[in-house]
KEKE-3310 file (N, C-alpha, C; in steps of 0.2 Angstrom, whole numbers, plus 5000, padded with zeros to 4 digits):
npx = (5003:5004:5012:5005:4987:4980:4971:4954:4949:4938:4924:4917:4898:4900:4895:4898:4908:4909:4917:4913:4911:4918:4926:4934:4945:4957:4957:4950:4937:4921:4916:4929:4931:4923:4932:4944:4952:4963:4953:4940:4931:4937:4927:4921:4932:4933:4921:4920:4931:4929:4918:4912:4918:4909:4894:4886:4884:4887:4885:4891:4887:4886:4875:4867:4859:4857:4867:4874:4866:4866:4875:4867:4866:4863:4862:4869:4868:4879:4875:4878:4882:4891:4900:4911:4921:4927:4924:4911:4905:4907:4901:4887:4885:4886:4873:4865:4866:4864:4849:4846:4852:4852:4856:4870:4884:4895:4906:4915:4927:4931:4939:4934:4944:4955:4960:4968:4962:4966:4961:4957:4957:4945:4944:4957:4958:4949:4955:4966:4962:4957:4967:4972:4963:4956:4944:4945:4950:4962:4971:4989:5002:5020:5022:5013:5000:4980:4967:4955:4953:4945:4939:4925:4915:4898:4892:4898:4892:4886:4895:4904:4895:4892:4904:4906:4897:4894:4906:4916:4925:4933:4946:4951:4960:4964:4951:4949:4960:4954:4945:4956:4964:4971:4980:4983:4996:5001:5009:5022:5025:5023:5014:5009:4994:4986:4988:4982:4972:4971:4976:4977:4990:4990:4982:4987:4998:4994:4987:4999:5004:4994:4999:5007:5008:4997:4991:4984)
npy = (4995:5011:5024:5034:5040:5041:5056:5055:5052:5059:5045:5036:5030:5018:4999:4990:4974:4959:4947:4932:4919:4906:4891:4889:4881:4878:4887:4879:4877:4885:4903:4913:4928:4931:4928:4937:4951:4959:4962:4965:4958:4952:4953:4964:4975:4976:4979:4994:4999:4998:5000:5015:5020:5016:5016:5008:4993:4975:4958:4944:4929:4910:4897:4900:4913:4920:4918:4930:4943:4953:4961:4971:4970:4967:4949:4938:4926:4912:4907:4899:4882:4872:4877:4887:4898:4912:4920:4915:4921:4935:4936:4933:4945:4955:4953:4955:4969:4974:4969:4977:4990:4998:5011:5008:5005:5000:4987:4984:4973:4962:4951:4943:4942:4951:4960:4973:4981:4994:5012:5020:5011:5010:5021:5023:5009:5013:5022:5019:5010:5019:5025:5016:5014:5003:4989:4983:4982:4977:4975:4978:4971:4972:4968:4957:4949:4953:4944:4943:4955:4968:4978:4978:4978:4981:4979:4966:4956:4946:4939:4935:4925:4917:4911:4906:4894:4890:4886:4881:4889:4894:4901:4915:4924:4920:4923:4937:4940:4941:4952:4965:4968:4980:4985:4992:5000:4995:5000:4989:4993:5000:4989:4974:4979:4971:4959:4941:4933:4916:4904:4900:4903:4914:4924:4927:4931:4944:4949:4951:4961:4972:4976:4981:4991:5001:5012:5004)
npz = (5001:4998:5007:5009:5005:4989:4985:4978:4964:4950:4946:4934:4942:4950:4954:4970:4972:4982:4986:4990:4990:4989:4993:5004:5009:5011:5025:5032:5030:5030:5033:5025:5025:5037:5046:5058:5062:5071:5079:5071:5058:5042:5032:5037:5036:5023:5017:5023:5017:5004:5001:5003:4992:4981:4971:4976:4985:4984:4990:4985:4987:4991:5000:5015:5015:5028:5038:5034:5035:5046:5038:5029:5017:4999:4996:4986:4974:4966:4951:4943:4941:4952:4960:4952:4954:4954:4942:4941:4954:4947:4937:4942:4951:4940:4932:4943:4945:4931:4931:4944:4945:4933:4928:4930:4925:4928:4937:4951:4960:4974:4983:4999:5009:5007:5021:5021:5009:4997:5000:4986:4977:4968:4958:4953:4946:4937:4931:4926:4916:4908:4903:4896:4886:4888:4890:4903:4919:4931:4948:4952:4962:4967:4957:4953:4947:4952:4948:4952:4958:4951:4938:4930:4914:4915:4902:4895:4899:4894:4885:4895:4904:4892:4892:4904:4904:4894:4885:4897:4902:4916:4920:4926:4918:4906:4899:4902:4892:4879:4879:4884:4895:4909:4918:4936:4946:4964:4977:4988:5000:5016:5016:5008:4997:4993:5002:5005:5016:5018:5026:5043:5049:5039:5045:5058:5052:5045:5058:5065:5053:5056:5069:5068:5061:5064:5057:5045)
capx = (5000:5006:5012:4999:4984:4980:4965:4951:4948:4929:4928:4908:4896:4901:4893:4904:4904:4914:4917:4914:4907:4923:4925:4941:4946:4963:4956:4945:4931:4916:4917:4936:4928:4921:4937:4943:4959:4963:4944:4937:4931:4939:4922:4918:4935:4931:4915:4921:4935:4925:4909:4913:4923:4907:4888:4881:4890:4883:4888:4893:4889:4882:4873:4861:4862:4856:4873:4876:4862:4869:4877:4863:4867:4859:4867:4868:4873:4880:4868:4881:4881:4897:4907:4915:4924:4929:4919:4903:4902:4906:4895:4880:4884:4885:4866:4860:4868:4860:4842:4844:4853:4852:4860:4876:4888:4903:4907:4922:4926:4936:4939:4934:4948:4960:4961:4971:4961:4966:4954:4957:4954:4940:4948:4964:4958:4945:4959:4971:4957:4954:4972:4977:4960:4956:4937:4943:4957:4964:4974:4995:5009:5025:5023:5009:4992:4977:4964:4949:4953:4944:4934:4920:4910:4891:4891:4902:4889:4883:4899:4905:4888:4892:4911:4906:4893:4896:4915:4918:4930:4934:4953:4951:4966:4957:4944:4949:4962:4949:4944:4960:4965:4977:4983:4985:4998:5004:5015:5020:5027:5024:5009:5004:4985:4982:4988:4975:4971:4969:4975:4977:4997:4990:4978:4991:5002:4987:4985:5005:5006:4990:5000:5015:5006:4990:4984:4979)
capy = (5000:5016:5029:5041:5037:5047:5059:5052:5057:5058:5041:5031:5026:5009:4996:4985:4969:4958:4940:4927:4913:4901:4883:4892:4872:4881:4891:4874:4877:4892:4909:4917:4934:4932:4930:4943:4954:4966:4962:4964:4953:4954:4956:4972:4979:4976:4983:4999:5002:4998:5003:5023:5019:5012:5019:5003:4987:4968:4951:4938:4924:4906:4895:4902:4922:4923:4923:4937:4947:4958:4968:4973:4972:4962:4943:4939:4919:4911:4904:4893:4877:4868:4883:4887:4900:4918:4922:4914:4927:4940:4937:4934:4953:4956:4950:4958:4975:4974:4972:4979:4996:4997:5016:5009:5003:4998:4984:4984:4966:4962:4947:4945:4936:4956:4962:4978:4984:5000:5016:5021:5004:5010:5027:5022:5003:5018:5029:5012:5006:5024:5027:5009:5011:4994:4987:4980:4983:4974:4976:4974:4973:4970:4963:4951:4954:4949:4946:4943:4962:4971:4980:4973:4980:4976:4976:4962:4949:4940:4936:4930:4919:4910:4906:4897:4889:4885:4886:4880:4894:4895:4903:4923:4927:4920:4928:4946:4943:4940:4958:4969:4973:4986:4984:4997:4997:4998:4998:4985:4995:4992:4982:4975:4982:4964:4951:4939:4925:4910:4900:4902:4907:4920:4927:4927:4937:4949:4952:4956:4967:4978:4978:4984:4996:5003:5015:4999)
capz = (5000:4996:5014:5008:5000:4982:4983:4975:4957:4950:4940:4933:4945:4950:4960:4971:4975:4989:4982:4994:4985:4988:4998:5010:5010:5019:5031:5036:5028:5033:5028:5027:5028:5046:5051:5064:5061:5074:5083:5063:5054:5035:5028:5039:5034:5016:5016:5028:5014:4997:5001:4999:4983:4974:4971:4980:4987:4986:4993:4983:4994:4992:5005:5018:5017:5033:5042:5031:5035:5050:5032:5028:5010:4994:4995:4976:4975:4960:4948:4936:4947:4955:4962:4946:4954:4955:4938:4942:4956:4947:4931:4947:4949:4933:4930:4947:4942:4926:4933:4948:4944:4925:4925:4934:4920:4929:4944:4954:4963:4977:4987:5006:5012:5008:5024:5017:5002:4995:4999:4981:4972:4960:4955:4950:4944:4931:4927:4921:4909:4904:4900:4891:4882:4887:4894:4909:4924:4936:4952:4951:4966:4968:4949:4954:4946:4957:4943:4954:4960:4945:4936:4924:4912:4914:4895:4894:4905:4891:4885:4902:4903:4889:4891:4909:4902:4886:4884:4904:4905:4922:4923:4923:4915:4899:4898:4901:4889:4876:4879:4884:4902:4910:4926:4941:4950:4968:4982:4994:5008:5022:5017:5001:4999:4994:5005:5006:5020:5018:5030:5050:5046:5037:5049:5062:5050:5044:5064:5065:5051:5059:5076:5067:5054:5065:5051:5042)
cpx = (5002:5007:5007:4994:4982:4975:4961:4948:4941:4931:4918:4906:4899:4898:4901:4901:4910:4913:4917:4909:4912:4922:4930:4941:4952:4964:4950:4940:4925:4919:4924:4933:4924:4926:4941:4951:4959:4957:4941:4937:4933:4935:4922:4924:4935:4925:4915:4927:4932:4921:4910:4915:4916:4899:4885:4886:4885:4887:4889:4896:4886:4879:4867:4864:4861:4862:4876:4871:4863:4874:4872:4864:4866:4866:4866:4872:4872:4873:4871:4884:4890:4902:4912:4921:4925:4922:4911:4901:4904:4902:4885:4879:4884:4876:4863:4861:4864:4852:4840:4845:4855:4856:4867:4879:4894:4902:4913:4922:4933:4934:4938:4939:4955:4959:4962:4968:4962:4960:4954:4957:4951:4944:4954:4962:4953:4951:4965:4968:4959:4962:4974:4971:4955:4947:4938:4950:4957:4968:4982:4998:5011:5025:5019:5001:4988:4968:4956:4946:4953:4941:4931:4915:4902:4891:4895:4899:4889:4887:4902:4901:4891:4901:4911:4902:4893:4901:4918:4923:4930:4941:4950:4955:4964:4954:4946:4955:4961:4949:4950:4960:4969:4976:4985:4989:4999:5009:5016:5022:5024:5020:5008:4998:4982:4983:4982:4977:4969:4971:4974:4982:4992:4986:4981:4997:4998:4989:4993:5005:5000:4993:5003:5012:4998:4986:4983:4973)
cpy = (5005:5021:5033:5038:5043:5050:5057:5057:5054:5052:5041:5029:5020:5005:4990:4978:4963:4948:4934:4921:4905:4897:4886:4884:4875:4884:4882:4873:4885:4897:4914:4924:4935:4928:4935:4942:4959:4965:4963:4959:4955:4956:4963:4976:4981:4981:4991:5003:5001:5001:5014:5025:5018:5017:5015:4996:4981:4965:4946:4930:4917:4902:4899:4911:4924:4925:4928:4944:4952:4964:4971:4975:4965:4958:4942:4930:4918:4908:4897:4887:4876:4871:4882:4893:4907:4923:4921:4921:4934:4942:4937:4941:4956:4959:4956:4966:4978:4975:4975:4990:4997:5005:5014:5004:4999:4994:4982:4976:4965:4955:4947:4942:4942:4958:4970:4983:4990:5005:5019:5017:5006:5015:5027:5014:5008:5020:5022:5011:5011:5024:5022:5007:5004:4993:4985:4983:4976:4975:4974:4975:4970:4964:4958:4953:4950:4949:4946:4952:4962:4975:4978:4979:4977:4973:4970:4954:4944:4933:4931:4924:4915:4907:4903:4895:4885:4882:4881:4881:4895:4899:4912:4929:4927:4922:4933:4945:4944:4949:4965:4969:4977:4984:4991:4994:4999:4995:4994:4987:5001:4988:4982:4977:4976:4958:4948:4935:4921:4903:4903:4905:4913:4925:4929:4935:4944:4954:4956:4961:4972:4978:4982:4991:4997:5006:5009:4999)
cpz = (5001:5003:5015:5003:4993:4984:4978:4968:4954:4943:4938:4938:4945:4955:4962:4972:4979:4988:4986:4993:4986:4995:5004:5012:5014:5023:5034:5035:5032:5028:5029:5030:5034:5051:5054:5064:5065:5076:5077:5059:5047:5033:5030:5039:5028:5014:5020:5020:5006:4998:5000:4994:4976:4976:4976:4983:4988:4989:4989:4986:4992:4998:5005:5018:5024:5036:5040:5034:5042:5045:5032:5021:5006:4995:4988:4976:4968:4958:4943:4942:4948:4956:4956:4947:4954:4948:4939:4946:4952:4940:4937:4945:4944:4931:4935:4943:4937:4927:4939:4949:4939:4924:4926:4927:4919:4938:4944:4959:4967:4981:4994:5011:5011:5015:5023:5011:5004:4996:4991:4975:4966:4956:4952:4945:4934:4926:4924:4916:4906:4900:4895:4885:4882:4889:4902:4912:4929:4941:4951:4958:4967:4959:4948:4951:4950:4954:4947:4959:4954:4946:4929:4921:4911:4906:4892:4897:4901:4888:4889:4903:4897:4888:4897:4908:4896:4885:4891:4904:4913:4925:4920:4918:4909:4897:4897:4896:4880:4873:4877:4892:4904:4916:4929:4946:4958:4971:4986:5001:5010:5022:5010:5002:4998:4994:5008:5012:5019:5021:5035:5051:5044:5040:5054:5059:5050:5054:5066:5062:5055:5065:5076:5063:5058:5059:5047:5046)
residu = (MET:THR:THR:ARG:GLU:GLN:PRO:PRO:VAL:PRO:HIS:PRO:PRO:THR:LEU:GLY:VAL:LEU:LEU:ALA:GLY:GLY:LEU:ALA:ARG:ARG:MET:GLY:GLY:GLY:ASP:LYS:GLY:LEU:LYS:ARG:VAL:GLY:GLY:GLU:THR:ILE:LEU:ALA:ARG:ALA:VAL:GLU:ARG:LEU:GLY:PRO:GLN:CYS:ALA:GLY:LEU:ILE:VAL:ASN:ALA:ASN:GLY:ASP:PRO:ALA:ARG:LEU:ALA:PHE:LEU:ASP:LEU:PRO:ILE:VAL:PRO:ASP:ASP:VAL:PRO:GLY:PHE:ALA:GLY:PRO:LEU:ALA:GLY:ILE:LEU:ALA:ALA:LEU:ASP:TRP:ALA:ALA:ARG:GLU:VAL:PRO:ASP:ILE:ALA:TRP:LEU:ALA:SER:ALA:PRO:THR:ASP:CYS:PRO:PHE:LEU:PRO:GLN:ASP:LEU:VAL:PRO:ARG:LEU:HIS:ALA:ALA:ARG:ALA:ALA:ALA:GLN:LEU:PRO:LEU:ALA:CYS:ALA:ARG:SER:ASP:GLY:GLN:THR:HIS:PRO:PRO:ILE:GLY:LEU:TRP:PRO:VAL:ALA:LEU:ARG:ALA:ASP:LEU:ARG:HIS:ALA:LEU:VAL:VAL:GLU:ASN:GLU:ARG:LYS:ILE:ASP:ARG:TRP:THR:ALA:ARG:HIS:GLY:ILE:ALA:CYS:ALA:ASP:TRP:GLU:THR:ALA:PRO:VAL:ASP:PRO:PHE:PHE:ASN:ALA:ASN:THR:PRO:GLU:ASP:LEU:ALA:GLU:ALA:ALA:ALA:LEU:LEU:ALA:ALA:HIS:PRO:ALA:LEU)
# end
């Protein structure tokens, strides 16, 4: 994460989606987003960070939505069967946006296992795709791309559904390469803003990072 947050810049209205549809096998099952870092769930931290950047916020989650009722946010499940991965969650969110908020043309996504999401994520993704004149954008730090943390035009949802349902495409990178994707870069000092907590050991490391850098 940059040591100083950049001031927000104007960008088109964008719906945010937090992706909580995975199986969390390395965490022993359950919802990774409901694990706590510094006394607060990762999901709550993600809502606090992504929400103010967006015109609205939804959560992509499968199973009983009642467990997330405390968020008071729309819970949108996958409609592609078989736990088809992050692309299925993005498609569900794109379809929800087209149906419920048709005036919004953009979707920004982030997983619920990232406790330190940058507070300038959405404007910088928009700036990257506009500068490159490409329809898609994703986050990158220390040379590593983070495909589930990205910007998606609602207009591409039919193409994504065809790729998932007809072609059985599951790799984000392969699908985005068809259309062109820009990368927005972040520094990793003092902490990589896209650190993700996949295991109990990662949770311990995240807690240590937060203790060392309370501003996070």
